[in-house]
Structure formats: C-alpha cells, structure tokens
C-alpha positions in Angstrom: -42.7 67.2 145.6 -41.3 70.6 146.5 -44.0 73.3 146.5 -43.2 77.0 145.9 -45.2 79.7 147.7 -44.4 83.2 146.4 -44.8 85.8 149.1 -47.3 88.6 148.3 -45.2 90.8 150.5 -42.9 91.3 147.6 -45.6 92.0 145.0 -46.6 95.3 143.6 -49.4 96.3 146.0 -50.9 98.7 143.4 -51.4 95.9 141.0 -52.2 92.8 143.1 -54.6 91.1 140.8 -52.2 91.0 137.9 -49.3 90.1 140.1 -51.1 87.1 141.5 -52.2 86.0 138.1 -48.6 86.3 136.9 -47.2 83.9 139.6 -50.1 81.5 139.1 -49.2 81.3 135.4 -45.5 81.0 136.3 -46.2 77.7 138.2 -46.6 78.7 141.9 -48.2 76.1 144.1 -49.5 78.4 146.9 -49.8 82.1 147.6 -48.1 83.0 150.8 -49.8 86.0 152.5 -48.1 87.8 155.4 -50.5 89.4 157.7 -48.7 91.8 160.1 -50.1 94.0 162.9 -47.3 96.4 163.7 -47.2 94.9 167.2 -45.8 91.4 167.1 -43.6 92.5 164.2 -42.4 96.0 163.3 -44.4 96.3 160.1 -48.0 96.7 159.0 -49.3 95.0 155.9 -52.9 94.0 155.2 -55.7 92.1 156.8 -58.8 90.0 156.0 -60.4 92.6 153.7 -57.5 92.5 151.2 -57.3 88.7 151.4 -61.0 88.4 150.8 -60.8 90.9 147.8 -58.1 88.8 146.0 -59.6 85.4 146.7 -61.9 85.4 143.6 -58.9 86.2 141.3 -56.9 83.0 141.7 -57.3 79.3 142.2 -54.1 79.1 144.2 -54.5 77.8 147.8 -54.0 80.6 150.3 -51.1 80.1 152.8 -51.8 82.8 155.3 -49.1 83.6 157.8 -50.4 85.7 160.8 -47.6 87.7 162.4 -50.1 89.2 165.0 -50.4 89.1 168.7 -54.0 87.7 168.7 -54.3 85.2 165.9 -57.2 83.4 167.5 -59.4 86.4 166.9 -59.2 85.8 163.1 -59.8 82.1 162.7 -63.5 82.3 161.7 -63.0 85.2 159.4 -60.2 83.5 157.4 -62.1 80.3 157.3 -65.0 82.1 155.6 -62.7 83.6 153.0 -61.5 80.1 152.0 -57.9 79.9 153.4 -56.0 76.6 153.0 -53.3 77.1 155.7 -53.8 79.3 158.8 -50.4 79.7 160.4 -49.8 81.5 163.7 -46.7 82.1 165.7 -46.0 79.9 168.7 -44.6 83.0 170.5 -48.1 84.6 170.6 -50.3 81.8 171.8 -50.4 80.4 175.4 -52.8 77.5 174.4 -51.4 76.2 171.1 -53.3 72.9 171.1 -56.6 74.6 171.6 -56.0 77.0 168.7 -54.8 74.2 166.4 -58.0 72.3 167.0 -60.1 75.4 166.4 -58.5 76.0 163.1 -58.9 72.5 162.0 -62.5 72.3 163.1 -63.3 75.1 160.6 -61.8 73.2 157.7 -58.4 74.9 157.5 -55.0 73.3 158.0 -53.1 74.5 161.1 -49.6 75.8 160.9 -47.3 76.9 163.6 -44.4 79.3 162.9 -41.2 79.6 164.8 -39.0 82.7 165.0 -35.2 82.2 164.4 -34.5 82.2 168.2 -37.4 79.8 169.1 -36.4 76.1 169.5 -38.2 73.5 167.5 -38.5 71.3 170.6 -41.2 73.6 172.0 -43.6 71.9 169.5 -43.0 68.4 170.8 -46.4 68.1 172.5 -48.3 69.3 169.4 -46.2 67.6 166.7 -48.9 65.0 166.0 -51.6 67.7 165.5 -50.0 70.3 163.2 -50.4 70.4 159.5 -47.4 72.7 159.0 -44.3 73.8 160.8 -43.0 77.1 159.4 -39.4 77.7 160.1 -38.5 81.4 159.8 -35.1 81.8 158.2 -35.1 85.6 158.8 -36.5 87.7 161.6 -40.2 88.3 160.6 -41.5 91.7 159.6 -39.8 92.6 156.3 -39.0 91.1 153.0 -35.7 91.0 151.3 -33.6 89.9 154.3 -30.6 87.6 154.2 -31.0 83.9 155.0 -30.1 82.7 158.5 -28.1 79.4 158.0 -29.2 78.0 161.4 -32.6 77.4 159.8 -31.1 74.3 158.0 -30.6 72.5 161.3 -34.0 73.6 162.5 -35.6 72.0 159.5 -33.8 68.7 160.3 -35.1 69.0 163.9 -38.6 69.6 162.7 -38.6 66.6 160.4 -37.3 64.4 163.3 -40.0 65.8 165.5 -42.8 65.0 163.0 -41.4 61.6 162.3 -41.2 60.7 166.0 -44.9 61.8 166.4 -45.9 59.7 163.5 -47.1 62.7 161.6 -46.5 61.8 157.9 -48.8 64.4 156.4 -47.5 67.7 157.9 -45.3 69.9 155.7 -42.2 71.8 156.7 -42.2 75.3 155.3 -39.2 77.7 155.3 -39.7 81.5 154.9 -37.0 84.1 154.5 -34.1 84.7 152.1 -35.0 81.8 149.9 -33.6 81.8 146.3 -32.2 79.3 143.8 -29.1 78.9 145.9 -30.3 78.9 149.5 -33.0 76.5 148.6 -30.6 73.6 148.1 -29.5 72.8 151.7 -33.0 73.6 152.9 -34.6 71.0 150.6 -31.9 68.5 151.5 -32.7 69.0 155.2 -36.4 68.0 154.6 -38.3 71.2 153.8 -41.3 70.6 151.4 -42.7 74.1 151.0 -40.5 77.1 150.2 -41.6 80.7 150.5 -39.8 83.0 148.0 -40.7 86.7 147.8 -38.2 89.0 146.2 -36.5 86.1 144.4 -39.6 85.4 142.5 -41.3 88.7 142.1 -38.0 90.4 141.3 -36.9 87.9 138.7 -36.8 88.8 135.0 -38.6 85.5 134.3 -40.7 84.4 137.3 -41.5 80.9 135.8 -37.8 80.2 135.4 -37.1 81.2 139.0 -39.9 79.1 140.4 -38.6 76.2 138.4 -35.0 76.7 139.6 -36.0 76.9 143.3 -38.1 73.8 142.9 -35.6 71.7 141.0 -32.1 73.0 142.0 
C-alpha cells in the first residue's frame, strides 16, 4: 500500500497543531519533518524542541529527515521524542553502517537519503541494513521545487538494490515535487512512501489530494 507523508515544511508554522491535525484527519500515513541546519542545505527550519512540542498532538508516526552535517549527534534525542524513521544523508556520514546500527539500537527505523546527484549504488554495502531509502527528487533545502525526472530511474535502482540484498521490508520514499501527476511514474517504479508538501497543504481539499496521490 502506498503511504503519504505530508511535509511539515509546507505547513503554516504559526498554526502547527491545527495544521497537523488537519492532515491527520485528511488521511495522512506519516508526518514528514524536515530538519535543516543552514550548513548542509541553504535553509534553516526547526530542531528537536519543535518536534518534541508537536509529538503529543498527533498519533501519526514521525518521519524525520535530517538535512544536517552531523546527524549522529541527534540520534538519542529523537529516539526519546518517539520518532519512527530517523533519516540522514549519505553525503554527511563517513561511517554509514555504524550510524544505521546506532539508530536501530534505540528503537527507530534507519533511513538513508540521497541527493539528486548521488548514485544509488553507493548504498550497496548497507542495502540489507536500511529500513528506508529516501530518493530526493529535488535538491534539498526548500519546498515547492519542480520534480527531477531522473528520480524515477533511481527508484528502480533502489528497488533492485534492496531486492538483491534480500531486504523485503525496507521502504522507498521519494521527496520533492510530488503531486497527483508526478506520483504516477514514481509509484510504477517501486516507491512506497511519497512525501508531498505544497501539493497537500496548498490543496483546497487536503483529503482529496492525499487520496489522489495515493490512488492515481
């Protein structure tokens, strides 16, 4: 089943509690939370205090995407908050396997994100260990960008990599420019979790948009 993870980056930051409740009622499966440090990506969003503050206001699993230069420093903190997926960028970590094991040892699922210019093959040696591969279909840092079509082929490559490693439980997530049109080839390629920010939060009817992205 395709899961939809609306991105909090596109929410009204002055009204987060109601925004999150809105997408929960609209049928979202996960809440995608982009943590940016202004170093790895050219934007600054929010960190653990905000994530902790909103945790009591929804039952949605938290899908935290850390676009930071030192993701390993935050594993314990996010585990205590109650995060489901802790996803870091391959480009920021020299010892990927070690960090994956640390994340999983604290009860979270470990995801690895890849920038548009990073090849999927770089994850070959950890394909059996990951719980998620996140394919960026825009350059990370800002919401509302246009979808990069090359991501479709990268999803196919990620699926092949996981299949070859015998990893049947890991999910393939795609983030960037997802709407009720771009979702179609992405799902056909093998993606199972779709991050949609402006498409969902900017829709006149959020429930209808989530349903369209899931079922188109």
